[in-house]
C-alpha positions as a Markdown table, in Angstrom:
| # | Residue | x | y | z |
|---|---|---|---|---|
| 1 | Met | 7.3 | 1.0 | -6.9 |
| 2 | Ala | 7.4 | 1.1 | -3.1 |
| 3 | Thr | 3.8 | 0.2 | -1.2 |
| 4 | Asp | 4.9 | 0.9 | 2.0 |
| 5 | Ile | 2.4 | -0.8 | 3.2 |
| 6 | Val | 3.7 | -0.6 | 7.5 |
| 7 | Asp | 3.2 | 3.1 | 7.1 |
| 8 | Lys | -0.2 | 3.8 | 8.9 |
| 9 | Glu | -0.5 | 7.7 | 8.1 |
| 10 | Leu | -0.4 | 6.5 | 3.9 |
| 11 | Gln | -3.2 | 3.6 | 4.6 |
| 12 | Ala | -5.4 | 6.4 | 6.3 |
| 13 | Leu | -4.4 | 8.6 | 3.1 |
| 14 | Arg | -5.2 | 5.8 | 0.9 |
| 15 | Lys | -8.7 | 4.4 | 2.7 |
| 16 | Ala | -9.7 | 8.5 | 3.2 |
| 17 | Arg | -9.1 | 8.4 | -0.5 |
| 18 | Trp | -11.2 | 5.5 | -1.1 |
| 19 | Glu | -14.1 | 6.5 | 0.7 |
| 20 | Thr | -13.9 | 10.0 | -1.3 |
| 21 | Ala | -14.1 | 8.3 | -4.7 |
| 22 | Phe | -16.7 | 5.9 | -3.9 |
| 23 | Ala | -18.6 | 7.8 | -1.5 |
| 24 | Asp | -22.5 | 8.4 | -2.3 |
| 25 | Ala | -22.8 | 10.6 | -4.9 |
| 26 | Arg | -25.9 | 12.3 | -3.9 |
| 27 | Val | -23.9 | 12.9 | -0.8 |
| 28 | Gln | -20.4 | 13.7 | -2.4 |
| 29 | Gly | -21.3 | 15.4 | -5.4 |
| 30 | Glu | -19.6 | 13.9 | -8.9 |
| 31 | Thr | -16.2 | 12.4 | -8.5 |
| 32 | Ser | -13.7 | 12.2 | -11.3 |
| 33 | Asp | -13.5 | 8.7 | -13.2 |
| 34 | Asp | -9.6 | 9.7 | -12.7 |
| 35 | Cys | -9.9 | 9.7 | -9.2 |
| 36 | Lys | -11.7 | 6.3 | -9.0 |
| 37 | Ala | -9.0 | 4.7 | -11.5 |
| 38 | Thr | -6.0 | 5.9 | -9.4 |
| 39 | Ile | -7.2 | 4.6 | -6.0 |
| 40 | Val | -8.3 | 1.2 | -7.4 |
| 41 | Ile | -4.7 | 0.9 | -9.3 |
| 42 | Glu | -2.9 | 1.8 | -5.7 |
| 43 | His | -5.2 | -1.2 | -4.3 |
| 44 | Leu | -4.2 | -3.5 | -6.9 |
| 45 | Ile | -0.8 | -2.4 | -6.3 |
| 46 | Gln | -0.8 | -3.2 | -2.8 |
| 47 | Ala | -3.0 | -6.5 | -3.5 |
| 48 | Ser | 0.0 | -8.0 | -5.8 |
| 49 | Asp | 2.5 | -6.6 | -3.0 |
| 50 | Val | 0.9 | -9.4 | -0.8 |
| 51 | Ser | -0.2 | -12.0 | -3.6 |
| 52 | His | 4.0 | -12.8 | -3.9 |
| 53 | Thr | 3.4 | -15.2 | -1.1 |
| 54 | Met | 2.0 | -17.6 | -3.5 |
| 55 | Gln | 4.3 | -17.7 | -6.1 |
| 56 | His | 7.5 | -19.2 | -6.7 |
| 57 | Trp | 10.0 | -19.6 | -4.0 |
| 58 | His | 12.4 | -17.1 | -6.7 |
| 59 | Ile | 9.6 | -15.0 | -6.5 |
| 60 | Tyr | 8.7 | -15.0 | -3.2 |
| 61 | Lys | 12.2 | -14.8 | -1.7 |
| 62 | Ser | 13.0 | -12.0 | -4.1 |
| 63 | Trp | 9.6 | -9.9 | -3.2 |
| 64 | Asn | 10.2 | -10.6 | 0.9 |
| 65 | Gln | 14.1 | -8.9 | 0.4 |
| 66 | Asn | 12.2 | -5.9 | -1.3 |
| 67 | Phe | 9.5 | -5.9 | 1.5 |
| 68 | Phe | 12.2 | -5.9 | 4.2 |
| 69 | Met | 14.7 | -3.0 | 2.7 |
| 70 | Glu | 11.2 | -1.2 | 2.1 |
| 71 | Cys | 10.2 | -1.8 | 6.1 |
| 72 | Tyr | 14.1 | -1.0 | 7.4 |
| 73 | Gly | 13.6 | 1.8 | 5.0 |
| 74 | Ala | 10.5 | 3.1 | 6.5 |
| 75 | Tyr | 11.9 | 2.5 | 10.5 |
| 76 | Lys | 15.3 | 4.6 | 9.3 |
| 77 | Ala | 13.1 | 7.6 | 8.5 |
| 78 | Gly | 10.8 | 7.2 | 11.0 |
| 79 | Arg | 8.0 | 5.9 | 9.4 |
| 80 | Ala | 7.6 | 3.0 | 11.1 |
| 81 | Asp | 7.4 | 1.7 | 14.9 |
| 82 | Ser | 9.9 | -1.2 | 15.2 |
| 83 | Asp | 13.3 | -2.6 | 13.5 |
| 84 | Pro | 12.1 | -5.3 | 11.2 |
| 85 | Ser | 15.7 | -6.3 | 11.6 |
| 86 | Thr | 15.5 | -7.8 | 15.2 |
| 87 | Thr | 12.6 | -9.7 | 14.9 |
């Protein structure tokens, strides 16, 4: 499952969904529990994507390889500004 944390549009979309799900109920109206659960899970997935740096070396290496491929794919698809293979 890709989190695509370098994609600015997806980050903005996630932030907007969080704001919508947890906005003041008096202003926003009733928000479904499914919507709240979905956005919380999305944030947990992002946290797990970053937390690999605190794991054993082979897990760190594996996650970094996956992250590089995700960043490179985003760059090739035009969703990222910089090529991760040149940094």
